[in-house]
N, CA, C and O of each residue as an XYZ file, in Angstrom:
720
protein
N     138.532     43.338    117.874
C     138.046     44.360    116.987
C     139.184     45.037    116.231
O     138.935     45.583    115.155
N     140.415     45.032    116.730
C     141.473     45.834    116.142
C     142.607     45.030    115.516
O     143.419     45.604    114.791
N     142.694     43.753    115.761
C     143.880     43.000    115.390
C     144.226     43.019    113.902
O     145.365     43.354    113.577
N     143.331     42.685    112.982
C     143.755     42.637    111.584
C     144.287     43.965    111.057
O     145.296     43.992    110.353
N     143.628     45.047    111.385
C     144.092     46.345    110.898
C     145.477     46.661    111.433
O     146.389     46.965    110.664
N     145.637     46.592    112.729
C     146.929     46.941    113.313
C     147.996     45.944    112.919
O     149.138     46.318    112.653
N     147.626     44.677    112.882
C     148.603     43.668    112.517
C     149.016     43.834    111.069
O     150.204     43.781    110.751
N     148.041     44.035    110.181
C     148.392     44.141    108.769
C     149.197     45.396    108.487
O     150.170     45.341    107.735
N     148.822     46.517    109.064
C     149.584     47.734    108.794
C     150.927     47.707    109.501
O     151.911     48.225    108.974
N     150.986     47.116    110.679
C     152.275     46.997    111.359
C     153.174     46.035    110.590
O     154.366     46.290    110.418
N     152.600     44.940    110.133
C     153.362     43.992    109.331
C     153.852     44.671    108.068
O     155.008     44.521    107.671
N     152.965     45.414    107.446
C     153.334     46.140    106.240
C     154.482     47.095    106.527
O     155.467     47.136    105.790
N     154.351     47.844    107.579
C     155.394     48.807    107.925
C     156.724     48.098    108.156
O     157.769     48.554    107.690
N     156.679     46.997    108.867
C     157.907     46.268    109.155
C     158.471     45.632    107.892
O     159.686     45.601    107.699
N     157.595     45.128    107.037
C     158.054     44.559    105.776
C     158.715     45.616    104.905
O     159.754     45.375    104.290
N     158.103     46.777    104.864
C     158.547     47.797    103.927
C     159.791     48.535    104.376
O     160.682     48.790    103.566
N     159.868     48.874    105.618
C     160.980     49.709    106.044
C     161.837     49.049    107.104
O     162.652     49.710    107.748
N     161.665     47.789    107.286
C     162.462     47.111    108.289
C     161.900     47.388    109.663
O     160.702     47.628    109.814
N     162.727     47.359    110.631
C     162.287     47.511    112.013
C     162.261     48.979    112.404
O     163.221     49.496    112.976
N     161.161     49.642    112.094
C     161.020     51.037    112.511
C     160.854     51.091    114.017
O     159.924     50.481    114.545
N     161.705     51.786    114.715
C     161.597     51.822    116.168
C     160.239     52.300    116.655
O     159.691     51.724    117.595
N     159.691     53.321    116.053
C     158.408     53.852    116.514
C     157.280     52.860    116.368
O     156.503     52.667    117.303
N     157.173     52.229    115.219
C     156.092     51.274    114.993
C     156.306     50.039    115.843
O     155.380     49.564    116.500
N     157.525     49.517    115.834
C     157.792     48.313    116.611
C     157.557     48.563    118.091
O     156.957     47.734    118.776
N     158.026     49.697    118.586
C     157.865     50.004    119.999
C     156.404     50.222    120.343
O     155.938     49.759    121.384
N     155.675     50.921    119.483
C     154.272     51.184    119.797
C     153.483     49.888    119.825
O     152.526     49.770    120.590
N     153.856     48.925    119.019
C     153.159     47.647    119.045
C     153.442     46.901    120.354
O     152.599     46.142    120.832
N     154.610     47.115    120.922
C     154.963     46.415    122.149
C     154.422     47.106    123.390
O     154.146     46.442    124.389
N     154.263     48.428    123.350
C     153.907     49.141    124.565
C     152.439     49.490    124.675
O     151.969     49.823    125.763
N     151.708     49.422    123.587
C     150.294     49.789    123.654
C     149.503     48.684    124.334
O     149.923     47.527    124.331
N     148.381     49.026    124.905
C     147.544     48.010    125.528
C     147.222     46.899    124.537
O     147.066     47.144    123.341
N     147.125     45.699    125.040
C     147.028     44.558    124.144
C     145.656     44.347    123.542
O     145.569     43.668    122.520
N     144.602     44.864    124.084
C     143.271     44.593    123.539
C     143.171     45.040    122.084
O     142.588     44.327    121.267
N     143.721     46.192    121.742
C     143.605     46.628    120.364
C     144.395     45.734    119.428
O     144.162     45.744    118.219
N     145.318     44.968    119.965
C     146.052     44.025    119.142
C     145.375     42.661    119.116
O     145.885     41.730    118.492
N     144.237     42.530    119.781
C     143.610     41.234    119.934
C     142.280     41.105    119.210
O     141.766     39.995    119.077
N     141.716     42.188    118.747
C     140.389     42.114    118.176
C     140.400     42.579    116.736
O     141.311     43.295    116.322
N     139.396     42.178    115.964
C     139.308     42.512    114.545
C     138.498     43.776    114.329
O     137.399     43.897    114.871
N     139.013     44.725    113.546
C     138.252     45.946    113.302
C     137.138     45.722    112.291
O     137.092     44.713    111.586
N     136.264     46.677    112.250
C     135.188     46.663    111.276
C     135.683     47.316    109.994
O     134.887     47.891    109.252
N     136.976     47.240    109.721
C     137.596     48.133    108.783
C     137.801     47.674    107.376
O     137.525     46.535    106.997
N     138.296     48.614    106.626
C     138.459     48.426    105.215
C     139.901     48.176    104.813
O     140.141     47.776    103.674
N     140.856     48.387    105.671
C     142.238     48.325    105.246
C     142.864     46.966    105.474
O     144.087     46.826    105.438
N     142.059     45.996    105.701
C     142.588     44.672    105.907
C     142.872     44.043    104.553
O     142.056     44.160    103.639
N     144.002     43.385    104.408
C     144.235     42.686    103.157
C     143.185     41.593    102.993
O     142.736     40.994    103.970
N     142.807     41.347    101.762
C     141.819     40.305    101.514
C     142.409     38.968    101.918
O     143.591     38.723    101.676
N     141.617     38.097    102.528
C     142.115     36.782    102.904
C     142.639     36.040    101.681
O     142.117     36.184    100.575
N     143.672     35.252    101.902
C     144.254     34.493    100.810
C     143.187     33.616    100.174
O     142.342     33.047    100.865
N     143.233     33.512     98.862
C     142.289     32.660     98.165
C     141.054     33.405     97.690
O     140.412     32.959     96.740
N     140.699     34.508     98.303
C     139.518     35.241     97.885
C     139.836     36.194     96.746
O     138.956     36.513     95.946
N     141.054     36.646     96.661
C     141.411     37.647     95.672
C     142.831     37.364     95.223
O     143.726     37.192     96.050
N     143.037     37.316     93.936
C     144.378     37.099     93.420
C     145.154     38.405     93.482
O     144.651     39.457     93.089
N     146.366     38.331     93.972
C     147.212     39.521     94.001
C     147.645     39.839     92.578
O     147.942     38.931     91.801
N     147.681     41.120     92.232
C     148.125     41.473     90.886
C     149.605     41.158     90.724
O     150.364     41.156     91.693
N     149.993     40.899     89.516
C     151.397     40.674     89.219
C     152.117     42.022     89.243
O     151.485     43.072     89.128
N     153.418     41.985     89.389
C     154.205     43.217     89.432
C     153.956     44.068     88.195
O     153.899     45.295     88.281
N     153.807     43.424     87.054
C     153.592     44.174     85.811
C     152.233     44.866     85.785
O     152.027     45.785     84.991
N     151.302     44.440     86.640
C     149.968     45.037     86.699
C     149.918     46.277     87.588
O     148.891     46.954     87.647
N     151.001     46.576     88.270
C     151.042     47.718     89.183
C     152.002     48.751     88.610
O     153.185     48.480     88.400
N     151.470     49.927     88.367
C     152.289     50.986     87.769
C     153.223     51.609     88.806
O     153.039     51.459     90.013
N     154.217     52.303     88.297
C     155.141     53.030     89.165
C     154.375     54.070     89.977
O     154.643     54.272     91.161
N     153.422     54.722     89.325
C     152.613     55.738     90.003
C     151.814     55.123     91.161
O     151.718     55.714     92.236
N     151.245     53.939     90.933
C     150.495     53.275     92.005
C     151.407     52.909     93.169
O     151.026     53.044     94.332
N     152.613     52.447     92.850
C     153.566     52.116     93.914
C     153.939     53.354     94.719
O     154.058     53.290     95.943
N     154.124     54.478     94.037
C     154.460     55.715     94.738
C     153.307     56.161     95.638
O     153.524     56.588     96.772
N     152.098     56.059     95.128
C     150.929     56.402     95.940
C     150.836     55.471     97.146
O     150.544     55.904     98.261
N     151.086     54.204     96.907
C     151.050     53.217     97.982
C     152.078     53.569     99.054
O     151.766     53.562    100.244
N     153.297     53.874     98.632
C     154.361     54.221     99.584
C     153.979     55.460    100.389
O     154.212     55.514    101.596
N     153.397     56.448     99.727
C     152.950     57.651    100.436
C     151.869     57.317    101.456
O     151.880     57.830    102.575
N     150.943     56.460    101.067
C     149.877     56.060    101.990
C     150.456     55.332    103.196
O     150.025     55.560    104.326
N     151.424     54.464    102.962
C     152.040     53.716    104.063
C     152.693     54.673    105.055
O     152.568     54.494    106.267
N     153.379     55.673    104.551
C     154.010     56.648    105.446
C     152.966     57.360    106.302
O     153.164     57.546    107.503
N     151.869     57.753    105.689
C     150.806     58.427    106.439
C     150.157     57.483    107.448
O     149.842     57.881    108.569
N     149.962     56.241    107.043
C     149.357     55.252    107.942
C     150.254     55.009    109.150
O     149.763     54.859    110.269
N     151.556     54.969    108.932
C     152.483     54.775    110.049
C     152.339     55.900    111.064
O     152.324     55.658    112.271
N     152.233     57.120    110.577
C     152.074     58.271    111.470
C     150.760     58.171    112.237
O     150.719     58.400    113.446
N     149.705     57.833    111.538
C     148.394     57.685    112.183
C     148.448     56.590    113.237
O     147.909     56.750    114.332
N     149.092     55.484    112.912
C     149.221     54.378    113.872
C     149.963     54.807    115.122
O     149.543     54.497    116.237
N     151.056     55.513    114.943
C     151.836     55.947    116.094
C     151.013     56.868    116.983
O     151.030     56.738    118.207
N     150.298     57.790    116.368
C     149.441     58.691    117.141
C     148.348     57.910    117.859
O     148.044     58.173    119.023
N     147.774     56.964    117.168
C     146.703     56.150    117.741
C     147.209     55.340    118.933
O     146.529     55.242    119.955
N     148.390     54.767    118.803
C     148.960     53.982    119.896
C     149.181     54.863    121.127
O     148.927     54.436    122.253
N     149.651     56.082    120.911
C     149.855     57.004    122.033
C     148.522     57.370    122.678
O     148.404     57.403    123.903
N     147.527     57.643    121.851
C     146.204     57.981    122.381
C     145.622     56.817    123.174
O     144.991     57.017    124.212
N     145.836     55.607    122.682
C     145.313     54.432    123.376
C     145.986     54.247    124.732
O     145.327     53.930    125.722
N     147.285     54.444    124.769
C     148.001     54.318    126.035
C     147.509     55.370    127.029
O     147.312     55.077    128.208
N     147.313     56.600    126.542
C     146.809     57.666    127.410
C     145.382     57.372    127.869
O     145.022     57.650    129.013
N     144.581     56.815    126.979
C     143.191     56.501    127.328
C     143.134     55.466    128.446
O     142.328     55.585    129.369
N     143.983     54.464    128.362
C     144.015     53.438    129.411
C     144.429     54.067    130.733
O     143.790     53.841    131.760
N     145.483     54.846    130.708
C     145.972     55.452    131.942
C     144.983     56.463    132.517
O     144.942     56.668    133.730
N     144.186     57.096    131.654
C     143.200     58.071    132.145
C     142.078     57.404    132.940
O     141.351     58.075    133.672
N     141.938     56.103    132.798
C     140.923     55.381    133.575
C     141.441     55.006    134.958
O     140.679     54.556    135.815
N     142.733     55.193    135.168
C     143.319     54.843    136.454
C     144.032     53.505    136.442
O     144.544     53.064    137.471
N     144.070     52.857    135.291
C     144.815     51.605    135.167
C     146.157     51.888    134.502
O     146.255     52.736    133.615
N     147.179     51.178    134.935
C     148.449     51.257    134.218
C     148.325     50.358    132.988
O     147.466     49.478    132.940
N     149.175     50.581    132.010
C     149.158     49.710    130.832
C     149.412     48.262    131.242
O     148.795     47.335    130.718
N     150.332     48.088    132.188
C     150.661     46.738    132.637
C     149.438     46.060    133.252
O     149.147     44.905    132.944
N     148.727     46.772    134.114
C     147.549     46.184    134.752
C     146.451     45.934    133.723
O     145.750     44.924    133.787
N     146.307     46.848    132.786
C     145.329     46.654    131.716
C     145.625     45.344    130.975
O     144.724     44.544    130.722
N     146.889     45.144    130.638
C     147.280     43.930    129.920
C     147.024     42.681    130.761
O     146.608     41.650    130.234
N     147.272     42.775    132.065
C     147.012     41.634    132.945
C     145.524     41.291    132.962
O     145.148     40.122    132.879
N     144.691     42.309    133.069
C     143.244     42.078    133.088
C     142.796     41.522    131.741
O     141.974     40.608    131.678
N     143.335     42.072    130.684
C     142.993     41.588    129.345
C     143.363     40.111    129.204
O     142.592     39.315    128.668
N     144.539     39.763    129.686
C     144.992     38.371    129.627
C     144.065     37.479    130.448
O     143.712     36.378    130.025
N     143.679     37.962    131.611
C     142.768     37.191    132.467
C     141.405     37.022    131.798
O     140.765     35.980    131.944
N     140.966     38.035    131.072
C     139.684     37.947    130.372
C     139.743     36.910    129.255
O     138.780     36.181    129.017
N     140.859     36.856    128.590
C     141.009     35.932    127.471
C     141.235     34.501    127.930
O     140.769     33.555    127.295
N     141.949     34.348    129.030
C     142.251     33.012    129.529
C     142.277     33.047    131.051
O     143.334     33.254    131.647
N     141.136     32.850    131.676
C     141.052     32.948    133.140
C     141.964     31.972    133.887
O     142.299     32.207    135.048
N     142.363     30.890    133.240
C     143.199     29.889    133.903
C     144.690     30.091    133.653
O     145.506     29.293    134.115
N     145.052     31.137    132.938
C     146.457     31.370    132.610
C     147.251     31.724    133.860
O     146.749     32.355    134.791
N     148.508     31.295    133.844
C     149.392     31.644    134.953
C     149.673     33.139    134.928
O     149.713     33.756    133.863
N     149.862     33.703    136.084
C     150.205     35.110    136.182
C     149.006     36.038    136.149
O     149.166     37.253    136.264
N     147.817     35.495    135.997
C     146.633     36.359    136.049
C     146.179     36.419    137.495
O     146.099     35.402    138.184
N     145.891     37.605    137.931
C     145.475     37.780    139.316
C     144.002     38.152    139.361
O     143.373     38.402    138.333
N     143.477     38.181    140.548
C     142.079     38.551    140.741
C     141.851     39.979    140.266
O     142.711     40.847    140.414
N     140.690     40.200    139.700
C     140.325     41.523    139.212
C     139.164     42.019    140.059
O     138.108     41.389    140.125
N     139.376     43.154    140.702
C     138.314     43.720    141.535
C     137.210     44.298    140.649
O     137.409     44.531    139.457
N     136.054     44.522    141.253
C     134.944     45.129    140.514
C     135.338     46.512    140.005
O     134.993     46.897    138.888
N     136.066     47.255    140.841
C     136.496     48.594    140.449
C     137.455     48.528    139.251
O     137.345     49.319    138.314
N     138.389     47.581    139.292
C     139.317     47.430    138.171
C     138.575     47.008    136.902
O     138.896     47.465    135.805
N     137.590     46.139    137.061
C     136.824     45.697    135.901
C     136.061     46.868    135.287
O     135.944     46.968    134.066
N     135.550     47.741    136.128
C     134.843     48.917    135.635
C     135.816     49.823    134.861
O     135.480     50.334    133.792
N     137.007     50.013    135.404
C     138.019     50.822    134.722
C     138.431     50.169    133.394
O     138.619     50.844    132.382
N     138.563     48.857    133.428
C     138.924     48.111    132.225
C     137.868     48.314    131.140
O     138.202     48.543    129.978
N     136.612     48.231    131.520
C     135.524     48.408    130.556
C     135.476     49.842    130.026
O     135.176     50.063    128.853
N     135.770     50.810    130.888
C     135.848     52.202    130.431
C     136.971     52.350    129.400
O     136.812     53.012    128.374
N     138.090     51.728    129.694
C     139.221     51.782    128.765
C     138.841     51.142    127.434
O     139.181     51.659    126.370
N     138.142     50.026    127.500
C     137.708     49.345    126.280
C     136.864     50.263    125.407
O     137.037     50.317    124.189
N     135.966     50.972    126.035
C     135.095     51.894    125.308
C     135.915     53.003    124.646
O     135.690     53.346    123.485
N     136.856     53.551    125.392
C     137.710     54.609    124.848
C     138.572     54.083    123.702
O     138.752     54.760    122.690
N     139.099     52.877    123.867
C     139.944     52.295    122.829
C     139.156     52.051    121.548
O     139.666     52.268    120.449
N     137.929     51.605    121.688
C     137.092     51.365    120.512
C     136.856     52.661    119.743
O     136.883     52.667    118.512
N     136.627     53.738    120.449
C     136.400     55.028    119.799
C     137.670     55.530    119.114
O     137.614     56.033    117.992
N     138.799     55.395    119.778
C     140.070     55.815    119.177
C     140.339     54.999    117.920
O     140.758     55.542    116.898
N     140.099     53.702    117.999
C     140.339     52.845    116.843
C     139.423     53.216    115.683
O     139.850     53.221    114.529
N     138.188     53.520    115.982
C     137.236     53.917    114.940
C     137.734     55.179    114.234
O     137.709     55.262    113.006
N     138.180     56.147    115.007
C     138.706     57.393    114.437
C     139.981     57.131    113.635
O     140.164     57.672    112.544
N     140.844     56.308    114.182
C     142.101     55.988    113.518
C     141.847     55.284    112.191
O     142.490     55.581    111.185
N     140.924     54.372    112.202
C     140.615     53.632    110.989
C     140.078     54.565    109.906
O     140.428     54.441    108.732
N     139.243     55.479    110.310
C     138.701     56.458    109.370
C     139.828     57.316    108.792
O     139.845     57.604    107.595
N     140.765     57.720    109.644
C     141.902     58.524    109.187
C     142.773     57.735    108.208
O     143.247     58.283    107.213
N     142.982     56.445    108.493
C     143.803     55.629    107.603
C     143.130     55.462    106.246
O     143.784     55.539    105.206
N     141.829     55.234    106.262
C     141.092     55.112    105.012
C     141.199     56.416    104.221
O     141.409     56.399    103.008
N     141.054     57.533    104.909
C     141.146     58.829    104.239
C     142.552     59.061    103.696
O     142.709     59.630    102.616
N     143.566     58.633    104.423
C     144.947     58.787    103.954
C     145.159     58.042    102.641
O     145.825     58.541    101.734
N     144.591     56.856    102.549
C     144.703     56.077    101.313
C     144.021     56.829    100.171
O     144.569     56.944     99.075
N     142.831     57.333    100.441
C     142.090     58.070     99.406
C     142.794     59.374     99.034
O     142.796     59.773     97.869
N     143.386     60.033    100.020
C     144.066     61.308     99.774
C     145.255     61.179     98.820
O     145.589     62.130     98.113
N     145.886     60.021     98.799
C     147.013     59.837     97.879
C     146.550     59.387     96.501
O     147.362     59.236     95.587
N     145.250     59.172     96.351
C     144.715     58.820     95.039
C     144.469     57.341     94.822
O     144.356     56.894     93.681
N     144.384     56.582     95.892
C     144.067     55.157     95.784
C     142.741     54.880     96.469
O     142.338     55.590     97.390
N     142.080     53.851     96.010
C     140.929     53.329     96.735
C     141.462     52.269     97.696
O     142.526     51.693     97.468
N     140.729     52.023     98.748
C     141.173     51.050     99.749
C     141.375     49.682     99.102
O     142.326     48.973     99.431
N     140.494     49.314     98.195
C     140.629     48.021     97.520
C     141.935     47.954     96.714
O     142.606     46.921     96.704
N     142.292     49.047     96.043
C     143.565     49.093     95.311
C     144.735     48.934     96.274
O     145.668     48.172     96.017
N     144.673     49.659     97.381
C     145.724     49.586     98.393
C     145.908     48.137     98.842
O     147.033     47.647     98.940
N     144.798     47.460     99.112
C     144.858     46.073     99.573
C     145.437     45.146     98.506
O     146.196     44.231     98.826
N     145.087     45.375     97.248
C     145.624     44.540     96.166
C     147.134     44.739     96.042
O     147.883     43.779     95.865
N     147.567     45.984     96.137
C     149.004     46.265     96.057
C     149.716     45.640     97.256
O     150.793     45.060     97.115
N     149.111     45.763     98.428
C     149.683     45.158     99.632
C     149.858     43.652     99.447
O     150.904     43.097     99.785
N     148.833     42.996     98.911
C     148.906     41.548     98.680
C     150.016     41.219     97.686
O     150.742     40.242     97.868
N     150.148     42.023     96.642
C     151.196     41.784     95.647
C     152.582     41.954     96.257
O     153.495     41.181     95.967
N     152.731     42.958     97.095
C     154.025     43.215     97.727
C     154.424     42.060     98.646
O     155.597     41.698     98.731
N     153.447     41.497     99.320
C     153.741     40.366    100.200
C     154.252     39.165     99.412
O     155.014     38.352     99.935
N     153.839     39.057     98.176
C     154.202     37.895     97.364
C     155.367     38.153     96.414
O     155.878     37.218     95.798
N     155.793     39.405     96.288
C     156.804     39.739     95.300
C     157.936     40.546     95.938
O     157.780     41.740     96.196
N     159.069     39.901     96.192
C     160.194     40.589     96.834
C     160.697     41.804     96.046
O     161.203     42.758     96.637
N     160.562     41.774     94.730
C     161.016     42.899     93.910
C     160.151     44.134     94.157
O     160.669     45.246     94.260
N     158.849     43.943     94.250
C     157.948     45.060     94.574
C     158.231     45.579     95.973
O     158.251     46.787     96.208
N     158.446     44.668     96.885
C     158.756     45.046     98.260
C     159.997     45.936     98.294
O     160.026     46.959     98.979
N     161.001     45.535     97.557
C     162.246     46.305     97.505
C     161.994     47.709     96.948
O     162.515     48.691     97.478
N     161.200     47.802     95.885
C     160.895     49.109     95.286
C     160.185     50.021     96.281
O     160.535     51.192     96.423
N     159.197     49.480     96.959
C     158.428     50.300     97.895
C     159.297     50.706     99.081
O     159.201     51.840     99.551
N     160.129     49.817     99.563
C     161.060     50.168    100.647
C     161.928     51.353    100.251
O     162.121     52.290    101.025
N     162.444     51.292     99.036
C     163.306     52.376     98.557
C     162.540     53.689     98.487
O     163.077     54.743     98.828
N     161.301     53.632     98.051
C     160.482     54.850     97.969
C     160.254     55.452     99.349
O     160.311     56.670     99.519
N     160.003     54.611    100.313
C     159.724     55.090    101.670
C     160.983     55.650    102.318
O     160.912     56.623    103.069
N     162.113     55.057    102.042
C     163.352     55.480    102.682
C     163.943     56.739    102.071
O     164.918     57.272    102.600
N     163.384     57.225    100.980
C     163.894     58.459    100.349
C     163.570     59.657    101.186
O     163.917     60.779    100.818
C-alpha cells in the first residue's frame, strides 16, 4: 500500500539533495511494510509511457521553485511519518526488528531467517498494520496538501518530477534551490 509513494518521494529526495541523512536513515529504520505496499495516493509519478515528461523549456522557473518548496515540505512530512510509524509498531509491543522479521515471513514463508510467529505476535503485527495504514493515509493527505499549498496541482508536481528524472540540468537547478 505504501511503496510507490515512499519510494518515489525518497528517490526524489535522494536525487535532489543527495544523501540526506534523515531521509536515508528513516528509510532504513522504519518498519518495512510501508516500504512494501502501494498507496492509494496521488503523488506517484505517472508510469513511464503513459505520460510524456515536459521538456525543460516547458517548466518555468516559478514552477521549479514551487516544486523545490514542495519537496522540502514532503521530506519533513516523510520524516515525521517514519517516526510515527516506528512508534506505532513499538506501541503494539513488537520491536521494529521483530516486525520486519514477521513481515518478511509473511511475504516469503520459506525465506531463511524467518522464525515461527506466535498467534500473539501475529495479532500485534496486524494491529501495527492497521496503525501504519492510518498514519500513511494521513501522511499522504499532508503531502498532497503541501503540494497544493505551494501552488501546484499534484499532476503538475508529477510531471515536473518526471522531467527532472530525465533531465540532469533540471535536477541540478532544483538541487541548488533546495540547498539554499
